[in-house]
C-alpha positions, 0 to 999 in steps of 0.5 A: 843694296840701298838703304836710304831713308828718303820718304819721297819717290822722286820718279814720276813714271811710278806714279800716274792713275791708269792701270787697268789691272787693279780691279778697283780705283787705286790711290797713290799711296804715301810713299807716292807709288800709285798704280804703275809702280804697283804694275812694275811691282807685279813684274819683278814678282814675275820675273823673280818667278821665272828665275825660280822656275829655272832652278825649279825644273833643273837639279836642286843643289841644296845648302844649309844657313847658320839657322839650319834652314836650306838655301837654294840658288833660286832663293838667291837668283830671286833676290838678285832679280827683286833687289835690282827690279826695286832699287830701280823702282824706288832707289830712296826707299831701303830693302829687307831681304831674308837672302839679303846683307844683314842690316842692324837694328839700330841702322833701320830703327829709323826707317819710316818705310821700306820694302820687305821681301821674302825672295823664296818662301818655302824653300821646303816645299821646293825641294820636295817639288810639290808647287807650293812656294812663292815670291814676297814683296811688302811695303812697311809704313812705320809698323804696318805692312800697306801693300803686298805681293804674293807671286806663285810661280808654278801656279802662275798666280799673283794676289795682291793687297793695298791696305785699306782699299782692297785685294785681288788675285790674278791668274796667269793673263786673266781678268783679275779678280777681286778677293774678300774674307768670308763668314764662317757658317759657325753651326758648320765648324771652320776651315782650318790652314795647318803648315804642311812642313811645320806641324806643333802640339801647340796648335793641336791644344789650341784647336781642341776648344774649336769646331773644325769642319776641314784641315786644310795642309798648305805650304809658304806663305799661301796659308794666309793667301786662301784665308783672304780669298776665303778658302779658308776661316782661320789660320794659327801659327803657333811656331818660328816664322820671320818678318819677311814669312809674313809681311805680303801676305798679312797685306793681302790678309788684311787689306781683304777684310781680314785680321793678323794679330798675337794670341792677345789681340795686337796686330802683327808689327815689323821692324822689331828689334828682332825679326822674330814673329811671335805666335799669331792667328789668321782670321777671315770674316767674324760669325 
């Protein structure tokens, strides 16, 4: 896995300005990544999704990792596709993946930018065969996501967020559609996203002071995406997650006009000594 700390993208083929799949004027990022590279990034996500579905449509053998979380052949296959694709696309940008080699903080603390990858978020949903699992790739600049791609293989649905520029969703080969968070109706109450596999007493306590019109159970990083596309207003996550669980979908939420913050109001940050996230709250528009 390439871990160089070069900060300029040297391959001119990943720049360029023509890309009809982006429904707004996408300006190249500080890394040099332009519309053409974004298109290639989306294709990598879809290729990883195809590898996942090959396992999903057969028998699923489950291993247990050291932290007691499940691991399948699909996690591994998706990681291999993404790692090879990103190393070919941006060989100078290091990769931090849930299923990759552990990289100590002393090595990564000086990274100015890196790819943060969860090859298959929602392994429990994958095992249950409910379709709510995702492929996630985020470009982190400093301590914040600036670009996120979230792909839902079963739905053939792609979410993309470029922070400061916009977010969109694309269903299969349909035209991509811009998305944005919605402004809630204060009198009607909020639609609140809840984890399908990780309920918590802390969440029940938090919601005591909130007028909940609808509780929406969702799996994986889709929880953040439904806020980004205006289907829900709030997602409080008061349980453990890792940085790769949230990086890509956080970029989608923020690009769509929402926020992902710790309970004290600080933006959720990345490349910490510990990759464990603190509790956080995802919000759409403010009433």
